[in-house]
N, C-alpha and C positions, 0 to 999 in steps of 0.2 A: 653299425656300432664299432664302439673303437674298444682293444683291449689294453690295457695298460701291462705290462710285464711287472713282477716281481722285481728283476733286474734295475728294470728303468727306475722304480720307486726306490731301491735302496741307492742307486745313483745320485739321484736330485736330493734325498736324506743327507748321503756324502759331500755334494756341492754346497748345500744349506748348512752344513756342520762348518764346512772347510770357509765358506764366508763369514759365517759368526766368529770363524777363530781369527781371521785377517782382521775384521772390525776391532775385536779385543784386544790385538796386539798392536792395532794402530792408536787406540785409546789410553792403552798403558804408555807406550811411548811417546805419546804428546806432552804430558807433566815433566817426564824425564828432558825432552826437548827443552821446554821453558824453562827446567831448573836450569839446565847447562846455559844456557842463553843467558840468564841473568845471573850466575856466579862469575861467567866471562865478563859481562858488565861491571860488577861489583870488583874485581880484579883489576878493570882496566880504571874505574874511580879510586882505588886503593892505591895505585901506582902513580896517579896523577896527584893525591894527597900526600904521597909519600915526600915527592920533588918538592910539592909547594910549601911543605913543612921543614923542608933541608934535610931531608933523611931521617926524622922523628915518627913519621905516622907507623911505619913497618918495622919498626926497631923491636925485637923478643919482646923486652920488657914492657914497652907500651901496648903489643898484641896482648899481652898476658893481663894487665890491667883492663884491657876493653874486657876479656874474656871472664875475669874476677866480677866485674861491675854487672854483668850482664846475668850471670849466673843463677842468681834467686830469682829475678824477676822472669825466668824465662820458665820456672817451676809455678810461679803463678800464674802465669799468661795461659799454660796447658792447663790449668786448673779453671781459668777465665771459660775456654775453649767448651769446656763441657756443660761450665754454666750457661753460656750462650747458646748451646746446642739445643739447651730445651727450655729455651726461652724465658729465663729468671736472669733476675740482676741482684746481685748481692754484694752491698759498698761497705760491709764490715770486716774485709780480709784483712785490712790495715790493723785493726783492733787484736784480730785473732794472731799475727803477725807480731805483734807487741807482747801478748802475752804468751805467745810460742815461745818465743825467745826469752823472754824471762823462766821459762820451764827449762829451757836449755842450760842457760849460763846456771841455774840451780843446780840441777842435776848432772849436769856436764863437768863442773868442778869437782862433784863429788863420787861420780861413780865413771867419768872419762866418756868415750865414745858413745857407749851402750845408754848412757845416762842422757846424753843429749840427743839422742835419736828418740828416745822411748819419751823425754819430755816434750820435745817438741812436734811431731808426729801424732801422738796421745793427745795434746792440748789439740792441733789443729784438727784433726778428725772429729775428736768430741764436739769442740766447738760449731763447726760448720756443719755437723751431722745433725744438732741441735738447731742450727737456724734453719736447715730444710724440714726438718720434722715439722716448725713451725709452719715453714712454707706450705709442705704437704697438708697438713689439717685445720687450715684456716684460711678464710677469703681474703687475709688482708694482700695488699699488693706487694710482690718480693722488695720492691727497692725502698719502698717505706717501711717495710718491718724492718730491712736490715738498716737504715737508718738509727731507728731504736734501737736494734741490737749493738750496732757500732759504738753508740754511746753510750750503753751499759759497758761495753767491754773496755772502753777507755776510761769510763770510773774504777772499774777492778783495779786495772794499771795502776791508775795514782792511788788508789788507796793501796795497793803492795807497794808501791815506791814510796810513800810516806809512813806507813805503819813502821812503828818500833821493830817489831820482832821480822818484819821481810825486808825492810829497806836494805839493808847490807847484802841480803841474798838476792836481791833480784838486781840490786844496780851495781851488783859487784861485774868487773870486766873476765871474759872469759878465758881461763889458764892456755896461755900461749902454746901447752904444748896439744892443744886439741882444736888446734884452727887450720889444722891440714886442708878441711874439707872447702872451707872458703877460699883455697888457692891454689893456683896454677902448680901442676898436672893434675891433681884430685880431683878440682872442680869441673876441668875440660870430658874427664871419663865419668863422672857422674852425669852430665847434661848427654853423653852417648848413652849411658845406659836408662837415662830416664827416658831419652826419645825412644828407643825400643820399647820398651813399656807400654808408653803414652800411645806411640804410635800403633799398636796391637790392639790394645783396649778399645781406640776410640774408633778404629777400624776394620778390626777381624773378630769382635764379639758380639754378640746378641745385645750383651748391653751397651754398647757405643750406639750399634744400630735404633734400639729402642729409643734411647737419648734422642737422637736426630728426629726418629719418628716423632717424639711427642712436640719437639719444638716445632716441625714444620705443622702439625694439627694435631694437639690432643683429642678432640673429640673423634676424629679418626682411627687414632691410635688406643681407643677403647675401644672402639667397636671391632680393630683387628686383634683384640684380646691383648693389649699391654696392659698390666698393672702399673698405672700411672703412679700411684703412691709408693710403692715398692722403688719403681725405676728413680723417682725424685731421691728417696733415701738413697740410694745407692750412688746417684751423682753425690750425694754429699758427703758420703764416705771416700769416693775417689778424689772430689776436690778438698777434701780435709787434709788427705794425705799430703798431697801435692803442696798446698799451702803450707803444713806443718812442716814437712822436709824445706820449704822455704826459707822458714823459720829459722831453722838449723844452720842452712847455709849463710844467711844474714848476719846472723850471729857471729858464724865462722869467720866472716870475713870483716866485720863490723868492730866484733869484740864488745858492745855493749849497745844498747837498745835504748830511747828514750820513751817516756812515757808520754801520751798526747792527749790533749782535751781538745773540747770545743770541735769535733769531729774533723779535727786536721788531720787525722789518722789517714783520710782519706787520700793525702798527696802520696803514701803508699803506694797505692793504685794506680797512681798517674802512668808512671813508666809501664808497667805490664797492660794498662788499657790501652796506650799507644802503641804498644807490639799486637795485641791483639786487633785493633781495627785495622793497623797495616796489614797484618796477615787476611784479614778475613777482604781487601783487596786483592792479596794474592791468590784467594783461595780458588778463584775461578780459574785459575791456570795450575796451581800446585796446592796439594792437600795441606790443609792448615795447621797440623801438627807438624810437618816440616818447616813452613812459613816463618814458625814462632821464633826457632831460635835465629834463622837467617834473620829476621825483621829486628829480633834483639839485639844483635851487633852491627846492624845497619844505624840504628837510633844510638847506640850508645858510643859507635865510632864518631858519628856526628857530634855529640856531645864531648868526646875528647879531641875532635879537632879544635871544638870552640875554647875549651880550655887550652889546647896549644896556642891557638892565637889570642888569650891573653881575657877571654869571654867568661869572667868568672860563676862560678855557681849562685843560685839564687837572685842571681837577676834575669838576664836575658835569656840562658838557658831554659828558665821555667816559661818563660814568653814563647820560645821556639816549641817546647813540649805541648803546652796550652793550643797553640796554633795549628800542631800537627795532629792534634786531638781533633779539633773542629775539622780540618779540611780532611782528612781520611774519617771520620764519622762521615761526611758527607758524601764524599767518594763511593763507599763501602756501600751505602744505603741508597744510592742515586737513583736506583730501581723500584725500592717499596713505595706501596702506592697504600700504606696504612701507619700507624704511629709506630713508630721502634722505640721497642722496650728498652 
């Protein structure tokens, strides 16, 4: 018989822990390595674009324009990350942004920045929480329910836009003294602050873990003791806050938002959707919350280049965006064997 000493056992445990630590460190270094490589490639492409545009692309003011255009879609895209992570689809965000922008301008012109934040965030949170209440307690597929909800939100926006008592309030332009949140450098500061909060919630909390677990397999999540309904309602709250805050940023940048009908509010979702689809492609190498702002800057930099070269918005830029969504939708889900919702 062989006798195993306590010393050898402790040594074996120490070696195993050391090996696990090395593997963990290597796993953590890989995303950082890929991120550095990606940033390096983008920097080279930016320099090439700068020379191709005669020194216009990397001009400070032009960079500020790109950041300002990308700011509010980044927050909607982060909200969509939570949405897609739990396996649901909500096509009403465009309508929510319109109503949130209305609330932002009405309360903002009356109460300043506190009114803007309360109006936009409260409206977004309330409406999207209502959406997820419907998703959680009915058996209607979320994408079908959200189409009906989007049409309802559009109708409300038109009613407010045409109403004698509300027309002048909702279609007024936001006071120029309250537009700093949509402009550089405050918008960049808000992106950084938003990233820290969203990254922490998505990756470091039990809520974020439960959300991703439900998206992986709802039945298994139930068996593990996860309260699916409560988690979905929390998704509604998180997504609502992000979309509501995006409404504030959008109104701060644009100054005025039009009421759209006939489900045309979905056009407001196309840029964030393109951002998320590209981020899903990069997700295999980089955390999706980190990938979102990078992808947003890539897409809006391309739009910016197209504008510099004389391609007007409303023509080939929309063609590019549509093709972009299709291509990266295919690439992002090429390994899926079931229906992609």
